[in-house]
C-alpha positions in Angstrom: 22.0 -16.8 4.9 18.9 -15.8 3.2 16.9 -17.5 0.5 17.0 -16.5 -2.7 13.4 -15.8 -3.1 13.1 -14.1 0.2 15.7 -11.9 -0.8 14.5 -11.2 -3.8 11.2 -10.5 -1.9 13.0 -8.4 0.4 14.0 -6.2 -2.4 10.7 -5.9 -4.3 9.7 -4.8 -1.1 11.8 -1.8 -0.5 11.3 -0.9 -4.4 7.8 -0.9 -3.6 8.3 1.5 -0.8 10.4 4.0 -2.3 7.7 4.4 -5.2 5.1 4.7 -1.8 7.4 7.4 -1.2 7.4 9.6 -4.3 3.9 9.0 -5.2 3.3 10.1 -1.4 5.2 13.1 -2.4 4.0 14.1 -5.3 0.4 13.6 -4.0 1.5 15.9 -1.4 2.4 18.3 -3.9 -0.9 17.9 -6.4 -3.7 17.3 -3.4 -1.9 20.6 -1.9 -3.0 22.3 -5.2 -6.4 20.5 -6.6 -7.4 18.3 -2.7 -7.2 15.5 -1.4 -10.0 13.7 -3.1 -9.5 15.2 -6.4 -5.5 14.8 -6.3 -6.6 11.2 -5.1 -9.3 10.1 -7.9 -7.5 11.9 -10.6 -4.0 9.3 -9.9 -6.2 6.3 -9.8 -7.7 7.4 -13.2 -4.3 7.8 -14.7 -2.8 4.9 -13.5 -6.4 3.1 -14.8 -5.5 4.7 -17.7 -1.8 3.3 -17.3 -2.9 -0.2 -16.7 -5.8 -0.5 -19.5 -3.3 0.6 -22.1 -0.8 -2.8 -20.7 -3.5 -4.9 -20.1 -4.5 -4.3 -23.7 -1.3 -4.8 -25.0 -0.5 -7.6 -23.4 -3.9 -9.2 -24.3 -3.0 -8.2 -28.2 0.3 -10.5 -27.9 -1.8 -13.6 -26.5 0.2 -13.5 -22.8 -2.5 -13.2 -20.6 -4.9 -16.4 -18.8 -7.5 -15.3 -17.7 -9.3 -17.5 -14.9 -11.8 -15.8 -13.6 -14.7 -16.2 -11.3 -16.9 -13.6 -8.9 -14.5 -14.2 -5.7 -12.0 -12.6 -8.7 -14.3 -10.0 -9.4 -15.3 -8.9 -5.7 -11.3 -9.3 -4.9 -10.1 -6.7 -7.9 -13.4 -4.3 -7.3 -12.8 -4.0 -3.5 -9.1 -3.9 -4.1 -9.4 -0.8 -6.7 -12.3 0.7 -4.0 -9.5 0.5 -1.4 -6.6 1.8 -3.0 -8.8 4.7 -4.4 -10.3 5.1 -1.0 -5.6 4.9 0.1 -4.8 7.5 -2.4 -7.2 10.1 -1.0 -6.1 8.9 2.6 -2.4 9.4 1.8 -2.8 13.1 0.0 -5.2 14.5 3.0 -2.4 13.1 5.4 0.7 13.5 3.9 0.0 17.5 4.5 -1.4 17.7 7.6 1.9 15.8 8.7 4.7 15.1 6.1 5.8 12.5 4.3 8.0 10.9 6.7 5.0 10.6 9.4 2.0 9.8 7.1 3.9 7.0 5.4 5.1 5.7 9.3 1.5 6.0 10.2 0.3 4.3 7.1 2.3 1.1 7.7 2.0 1.2 11.5 -2.0 0.8 10.0 -0.9 -2.0 8.1 0.9 -3.9 10.1 -1.9 -3.3 12.7 -4.5 -5.0 10.2 -1.8 -7.6 9.0 -1.0 -9.0 12.5 -4.5 -9.7 12.9 -5.0 -10.9 8.7 -2.0 -13.2 9.6 -3.0 -15.0 13.1 -6.6 -15.9 11.5 -4.6 -17.1 7.8 -6.7 -15.4 6.0 -3.5 -14.3 3.9 -2.2 -16.0 1.6 0.3 -18.4 4.1 -0.7 -20.7 7.0 -1.7 -18.6 10.3 1.3 -16.9 12.1 0.3 -16.4 15.6 0.5 -13.2 17.2 3.5 -13.5 19.6 5.4 -11.5 22.5 7.8 -10.4 19.7 4.6 -9.5 17.6 3.5 -6.9 20.4 6.6 -5.0 21.2 7.3 -5.0 17.2 4.1 -2.9 17.1 4.7 -1.1 20.1 8.4 0.8 18.7 6.8 0.7 15.3 4.4 2.9 17.3 6.6 4.8 19.6 8.5 5.8 16.4 5.3 7.2 14.6 5.0 9.0 17.9 8.8 10.6 17.9 8.2 11.5 13.9 4.9 13.9 14.9 7.3 16.0 16.5 8.6 18.8 14.3 11.3 21.2 15.4 
């Protein structure tokens, strides 16, 4: 039986994946109208406005505890830049290969880099060594992406 914390993490991850699928479909449609770059940038601005409203509301309630340092600022700035680049990339890719193949390819890219991050211990957990099972999982996922690119 899965631990409750692990189960909650999986459920939240599946929900997040569902949100990303919906967002990808919307980015594909808006990108077809206004262009991938503008679609990604406008989506980023919309998200920033919503996040600003939520942060102000939390700040006014006194429920925010801030512990800022230069590493935090750097992580937030780089994360924001990468998030914007991801939205532009999603809009661009999904218009060309479809939502399913785009998301599968994005997932493959995420997992390829995450294997390196895990193996080097650069995440928030101890290093997780690269193994034959992980290599096989990457190959299977790569094969799945390849198959998803075929259209009838």
